[in-house]
C-alpha positions in Angstrom: 0.3 0.1 0.1 1.0 3.7 -1.2 2.1 6.0 1.6 0.8 9.3 2.2 3.9 10.9 0.9 3.8 8.7 -2.6 0.4 9.3 -3.2 1.0 13.1 -2.7 4.3 13.4 -4.8 2.0 11.4 -7.6 -0.7 13.9 -7.3 2.0 17.1 -7.4 3.6 15.1 -11.2 0.2 15.2 -12.4 -1.4 18.7 -11.4 2.0 20.0 -12.5 1.7 17.8 -15.8 -1.9 19.6 -16.7 -0.4 23.0 -15.9 2.4 22.3 -18.7 -0.4 21.2 -21.0 -2.7 24.2 -20.5 0.1 26.5 -21.2 1.2 25.1 -24.0 -2.5 24.7 -25.3 -2.7 28.4 -25.7 -1.5 30.7 -22.6 -0.4 30.1 -18.9 -3.2 30.0 -16.5 -3.0 31.5 -12.8 -4.9 32.0 -9.5 -5.5 36.1 -9.0 -5.0 36.1 -5.2 -7.1 39.4 -5.3 -10.4 37.3 -6.4 -9.1 33.8 -6.1 -10.4 33.2 -9.5 -8.3 31.5 -12.0 -7.3 33.8 -15.1 -6.1 33.2 -18.5 -2.6 34.7 -20.3 -0.6 35.0 -16.5 2.3 37.4 -17.6 4.2 37.0 -14.5 4.7 38.1 -11.0 6.0 41.2 -9.1 9.0 40.3 -6.7 10.3 43.3 -5.5 7.9 46.9 -5.0 8.7 50.2 -3.5 7.1 53.1 -2.9 3.4 53.9 -5.4 2.9 50.8 -7.7 -0.3 50.8 -9.3 -1.9 48.0 -11.6 -4.7 49.0 -13.8 -6.6 45.6 -14.6 -7.0 45.3 -18.3 -10.3 43.3 -17.5 -12.2 46.0 -15.9 -10.1 48.9 -15.5 -10.1 49.1 -12.2 -6.8 50.6 -10.3 -5.0 48.6 -7.7 -2.5 49.8 -5.3 0.4 47.4 -5.4 1.5 47.6 -1.3 3.8 44.0 -1.7 5.1 41.5 -4.0 3.9 38.1 -5.3 1.0 40.7 -6.9 0.0 38.8 -10.6 0.3 40.4 -13.8 -1.5 39.2 -17.1 -2.4 40.1 -20.3 -3.7 43.3 -20.8 -2.5 45.2 -17.7 -0.9 48.4 -17.0 1.4 49.2 -14.0 2.5 52.5 -13.0 4.7 54.1 -10.6 4.6 57.3 -8.8 8.1 59.2 -7.8 10.8 57.2 -6.0 9.1 54.3 -6.7 9.7 51.6 -8.9 8.7 47.7 -9.3 10.4 44.5 -10.4 8.7 41.8 -12.6 9.2 37.9 -13.1 7.9 36.8 -16.1 6.8 32.9 -17.0 9.2 32.7 -19.4 12.2 33.9 -16.6 12.4 37.4 -18.4 12.8 40.1 -15.7 11.9 43.5 -15.8 12.3 46.7 -13.7 10.4 49.8 -13.9 11.5 53.1 -12.5 9.7 56.1 -11.1 7.0 58.3 -12.9 6.8 55.1 -15.2 3.9 53.7 -17.6 4.3 50.1 -18.5 1.6 48.5 -20.6 1.1 44.4 -21.2 -0.6 44.4 -24.7 0.2 41.0 -25.3 1.4 37.4 -23.9 1.1 34.3 -26.1 3.2 31.7 -24.4 4.2 28.1 -25.5 7.4 27.6 -24.2 10.3 29.8 -22.5 11.7 29.8 -26.0 8.3 30.1 -28.0 6.5 33.2 -27.1 5.2 36.5 -28.5 5.0 39.7 -26.2 4.4 43.1 -26.5 5.3 45.7 -24.1 4.0 49.8 -24.5 6.4 51.9 -22.5 4.7 55.4 -22.5 6.4 57.2 -20.0 9.3 56.3 -17.9 12.2 54.3 -17.5 12.5 50.1 -17.7 15.5 48.0 -17.7 15.2 44.3 -19.0 17.4 41.0 -18.6 16.0 38.5 -21.6 17.6 35.2 -20.3 15.9 32.7 -23.0 16.3 34.1 -26.5 13.2 34.5 -28.6 12.8 34.7 -32.5 13.2 37.9 -34.4 10.7 40.3 -33.2 8.8 38.1 -31.0 9.4 40.1 -28.0 8.8 44.1 -29.1 8.9 47.1 -27.1 6.9 49.8 -28.3 7.3 54.0 -27.3 5.2 56.6 -28.6 8.2 57.2 -31.7 10.0 54.2 -32.0 9.6 50.1 -31.5 12.5 47.9 -30.2 12.9 44.3 -31.6 14.6 41.7 -29.1 16.0 38.3 -29.0 17.9 37.8 -25.8 19.7 40.7 -24.3 20.0 42.8 -21.3 18.4 46.7 -22.7 17.2 49.7 -21.0 14.6 52.1 -22.9 13.8 55.4 -21.3 10.7 57.8 -22.6 11.0 61.9 -21.3 10.1 65.3 -21.9 12.6 67.4 -21.8 12.6 71.2 -20.9 12.2 72.7 -24.4 8.9 70.1 -24.7 10.9 67.6 -26.7 10.1 64.0 -26.6 13.4 62.0 -26.0 13.5 58.5 -26.6 16.8 56.3 -25.2 17.8 52.9 -25.9 20.7 51.1 -24.6 22.3 47.3 -24.6 24.4 46.0 -22.4 24.7 42.6 -23.7 23.2 41.1 -27.3 21.6 43.0 -30.2 18.5 44.2 -30.5 17.0 46.5 -33.5 15.2 49.7 -33.2 12.6 51.1 -35.7 12.0 54.8 -36.5 8.2 55.5 -36.6 9.1 58.7 -38.2 10.7 57.6 -41.1 10.6 53.5 -40.8 14.6 53.3 -40.6 15.6 50.3 -38.9 18.7 50.8 -36.4 20.8 47.8 -35.1 22.4 48.1 -31.7 24.8 45.8 -29.9 26.1 45.3 -26.7 28.2 48.7 -25.1 25.9 50.9 -27.9 23.1 53.7 -27.1 20.6 55.3 -29.3 19.2 58.9 -28.4 15.9 60.1 -30.8 15.0 63.5 -29.7 11.2 64.4 -31.7 9.8 67.6 -31.4 6.0 67.2 -31.3 2.5 69.3 -30.6 0.7 69.5 -27.6 -1.0 66.0 -28.2 2.3 64.5 -29.1 0.7 63.3 -32.6 2.2 65.6 -35.0 6.7 64.6 -35.3 8.2 68.2 -36.3 11.7 66.6 -36.5 13.5 63.9 -35.5 17.1 64.0 -34.5 19.2 60.6 -34.0 22.5 59.9 -32.2 24.0 56.2 -32.0 27.3 55.9 -30.1 29.5 53.9 -27.9 28.4 54.0 -24.4 30.9 55.6 -22.2 32.8 53.0 -20.2 31.7 54.6 -16.9 28.1 54.7 -17.6 28.4 51.0 -18.7 29.9 50.2 -15.6 26.9 51.6 -13.7 24.9 50.2 -15.8 26.0 46.6 -16.2 26.2 46.9 -12.4 23.0 46.2 -11.3 22.3 42.5 -10.8 18.3 42.1 -12.5 17.7 39.2 -10.3 19.1 39.3 -6.9 19.6 42.9 -5.8 17.3 44.4 -3.7 18.2 48.1 -3.8 16.6 50.1 -6.5 17.4 49.5 -10.1 20.2 51.2 -12.3 18.5 53.2 -14.8 19.5 55.3 -18.0 19.4 59.1 -17.1 16.6 61.6 -18.7 17.7 63.3 -21.4 17.6 67.3 -20.5 19.6 68.8 -23.3 17.7 71.6 -24.6 16.7 71.3 -28.6 18.3 74.3 -30.1 20.4 72.9 -31.8 20.4 68.9 -33.1 22.0 66.0 -30.9 23.4 64.2 -34.1 21.9 63.5 -37.6 18.7 65.3 -38.5 16.4 62.7 -40.3 13.5 65.2 -41.4 14.2 68.7 -42.7 12.1 71.8 -43.4 10.5 72.3 -46.9 12.9 74.3 -49.0 9.6 75.7 -50.9 8.3 76.6 -47.8 11.7 79.0 -46.8 11.3 80.1 -50.5 7.5 81.0 -49.9 8.2 82.6 -47.1 11.2 84.9 -48.3 9.2 86.1 -51.3 6.3 86.7 -49.0 8.5 88.9 -46.7 9.8 90.8 -50.0 6.4 91.3 -51.3 5.1 93.0 -48.2 8.3 94.7 -48.0 7.2 96.7 -51.3 4.0 96.9 -50.4 5.2 98.9 -47.5 7.3 101.2 -49.8 4.4 102.0 -52.0 2.4 103.4 -49.5 4.9 105.3 -48.0 5.4 106.8 -51.3 1.8 107.6 -51.9 1.6 109.5 -48.5 4.0 111.4 -49.4 3.0 112.5 -52.8 -0.5 113.3 -50.8 1.5 115.6 -48.4 3.0 117.3 -50.7 6.6 115.9 -50.3 
């Protein structure tokens, strides 16, 4: 007669097998600690929470303050952080994502078959993230989009920052610690490859609605050794302190920071100059007629 411990081990194996089959059949299931209900398309769970962190649920739009770790995140959820706050997420494919202060990250899509076969789409609306993608994926199976660019990732450690500087420009930065990524510029569809120890800066002049992009400056360069050491020193899996991110871009926007890829139309300049000349001619004619009228 089998012992109770043997029966328990057998039961655990059966449960594990069934959960694996469920995952392979179309998404990971999990139990929501807030409702005790089974949910589909599990993204992962929060492992480290500091300060004001909110989770906006994708199914009902409810905003929930996250006060402790082990909260789950599922497809469609959005995480936001307040001042001096951060959060670390352990995903079901072993990827670790850290979200910095004053940030907003939405988990648009999570389709999971295995740790090597999955499709993920993250939307960084604003703020800072760093990600350690342990298990490589196929091209474009893991994507991070920002308001002005999209990042395709295979297996790498990378950082992304989106902020608005003092002149009101939208600045997006990417940096790669290990591996390779491809950045797609949404303004002109240009593809830019980044490898380890490289970073990219995109600066966009936009209107108040951040829809009409007027210009784009691009600067790709090697990460300075001191900055690289600072970024690479953080242990994404085990560190207890605040994650290390790229600094916000604060340079004034009066001069291009790199290669300007969208230039002002030369015809509009000629038209503007011609209008100014015509106005001066009309003003001279008017002054001449006034002088004649007054007998000068």
